[in-house]
C-alpha positions as MATLAB code, in Angstrom:
seq = 'MPLVQFNRRLPILDRMFPEISDITDNMMTEDLFQRDNWMPAINVMEHKKDFEIEVSAAGFTKKDFEVSISDDVLTISAENKKEKEEKEENYSRREFSYNSFNRTFTLPKSVDLKKKIKANYENGILLIHLEKLEASKTEEKKKMIEIS';
ca = [
       0.000    0.000    0.000;
       1.527    3.350   -0.953;
       2.177    5.976    1.654;
      -0.286    8.836    1.501;
       0.512   12.269    2.849;
      -1.922   13.589    5.442;
      -4.486   15.924    3.922;
      -4.533   18.990    6.142;
      -7.962   19.684    7.608;
      -7.530   23.475    7.927;
      -5.093   24.760    5.275;
      -6.357   28.314    5.757;
      -4.621   28.374    9.155;
      -1.247   27.963    7.430;
      -1.866   30.993    5.298;
      -3.247   33.143    8.098;
      -0.835   32.073   10.842;
       2.316   30.545    9.324;
       4.127   30.627   12.666;
       1.729   28.092   14.177;
       1.741   25.590   11.303;
       3.944   23.199   13.298;
       1.470   23.294   16.159;
      -1.481   22.562   13.888;
       0.472   19.692   12.296;
       0.644   18.011   15.696;
      -2.931   18.856   16.653;
      -4.728   18.079   13.405;
      -3.833   14.459   12.933;
      -6.089   11.577   12.014;
      -5.767   10.313   15.589;
      -7.540   13.399   16.867;
     -10.519   12.781   14.617;
     -10.569    8.990   14.904;
      -9.385    8.395   18.434;
     -11.737    5.452   18.993;
     -10.983    3.747   15.682;
      -8.219    1.313   16.542;
      -6.738   -0.492   13.565;
      -4.514   -3.549   13.887;
      -1.148   -3.738   12.163;
      -1.391   -5.690    8.911;
       1.326   -7.283    6.772;
       0.639   -8.326    3.192;
       3.171  -10.686    1.635;
       3.183  -11.769   -1.989;
       4.916  -14.993   -2.910;
       5.269  -16.710   -6.263;
       2.172  -18.884   -5.776;
       0.167  -17.114   -3.072;
      -0.574  -14.107   -0.880;
      -0.456  -14.087    2.930;
      -2.137  -11.463    5.065;
      -1.163  -11.212    8.742;
      -3.401   -9.254   11.108;
      -1.996   -8.478   14.552;
      -5.085   -8.566   16.765;
      -4.208   -9.767   20.257;
      -7.023  -10.106   22.762;
      -9.547  -11.462   20.294;
     -10.745  -15.036   19.851;
     -11.348  -16.727   16.521;
     -15.112  -16.421   17.130;
     -14.730  -12.612   17.178;
     -13.585  -12.468   13.522;
     -15.539  -12.353   10.308;
     -13.640  -12.767    7.041;
     -15.521  -12.567    3.743;
     -15.042  -11.896    0.046;
     -17.600  -10.142   -2.121;
     -16.976   -8.771   -5.623;
     -13.180   -9.191   -5.336;
     -13.111   -7.291   -2.024;
     -11.732   -9.030    1.061;
     -13.272   -7.777    4.306;
     -11.725   -8.547    7.694;
     -13.657   -7.436   10.753;
     -13.716   -8.291   14.429;
     -15.692   -7.296   17.474;
     -14.840   -8.078   21.074;
     -16.861   -7.190   24.167;
     -15.773   -7.924   27.731;
     -17.638   -7.168   30.927;
     -16.532   -7.655   34.511;
     -18.569   -6.909   37.609;
     -17.416   -6.967   41.233;
     -19.709   -6.572   44.205;
     -18.644   -6.249   47.802;
     -20.325   -5.051   50.939;
     -20.211   -1.271   50.404;
     -19.547   -0.871   46.705;
     -20.029   -2.369   43.324;
     -17.866   -1.890   40.288;
     -18.542   -2.750   36.698;
     -15.875   -2.560   34.019;
     -16.227   -3.230   30.345;
     -14.160   -2.941   27.214;
     -15.107   -2.947   23.571;
     -12.784   -3.353   20.588;
     -13.690   -3.587   16.946;
     -12.211   -2.951   13.535;
     -13.060   -3.359    9.881;
     -10.518   -3.508    7.025;
     -11.159   -4.049    3.322;
      -8.767   -4.943    0.510;
      -9.379   -5.047   -3.221;
      -7.987   -8.345   -4.410;
      -5.863   -8.500   -7.565;
      -7.150  -10.528  -10.499;
      -4.346  -13.036   -9.893;
      -6.105  -14.422   -6.756;
      -7.822  -17.750   -7.422;
     -11.215  -17.324   -5.772;
     -12.256  -20.852   -6.763;
      -9.670  -22.427   -4.463;
     -10.242  -22.702   -0.742;
      -9.118  -19.625    1.169;
      -7.550  -20.502    4.514;
      -7.654  -18.435    7.698;
      -6.031  -19.310   11.023;
      -5.928  -17.372   14.300;
      -3.137  -18.262   16.706;
      -1.176  -16.312   19.345;
      -2.869  -13.005   18.497;
      -2.186  -13.246   14.745;
      -4.865  -13.879   12.115;
      -3.222  -15.406    9.030;
      -5.155  -15.460    5.741;
      -3.786  -17.485    2.827;
      -4.926  -16.717   -0.736;
      -3.662  -18.810   -3.658;
      -2.864  -17.289   -7.035;
      -4.128  -18.493  -10.392;
      -1.732  -20.604  -12.382;
       0.527  -18.461  -14.584;
      -1.054  -19.747  -17.789;
      -4.518  -18.641  -16.617;
      -3.454  -15.108  -15.748;
      -1.699  -14.404  -19.040;
      -3.859  -13.188  -21.873;
      -4.135  -15.786  -24.566;
      -3.537  -14.446  -28.011;
      -4.879  -16.247  -31.035;
      -3.504  -15.343  -34.415;
      -6.038  -15.258  -37.216;
      -4.883  -15.921  -40.732;
      -5.986  -13.414  -43.308;
      -6.989  -14.969  -46.623;
];
């Protein structure tokens, strides 16, 4: 995935107050606007015969994940809810946490969607294995036509 430069939210501030542009750079980041949108680290590896996608999502169980493909788009999502309640004589305490994410990837035409796609979750890593089409199937076939 190519690196994309941050699109400044308030470019007019740079023109009006150039001396504070460094301050606005630190303040106006995506994290400020999407503080609750946690995204796991993802590695995409391409090999000669397949693709592997690693999703670092510790704290989830395999039941928390949903992996699907629709119209050449791979969607990986997970949702995890935990609740804990303690009651003692003079107080009660209830704690909860909620984590979720949703990532989508447009698959290249070289992925063989007819073959079984494997997914495995172990030690906090979701590993998705996508096989490629055979080389002969991905190359355009050219048929020469004789002109009479």
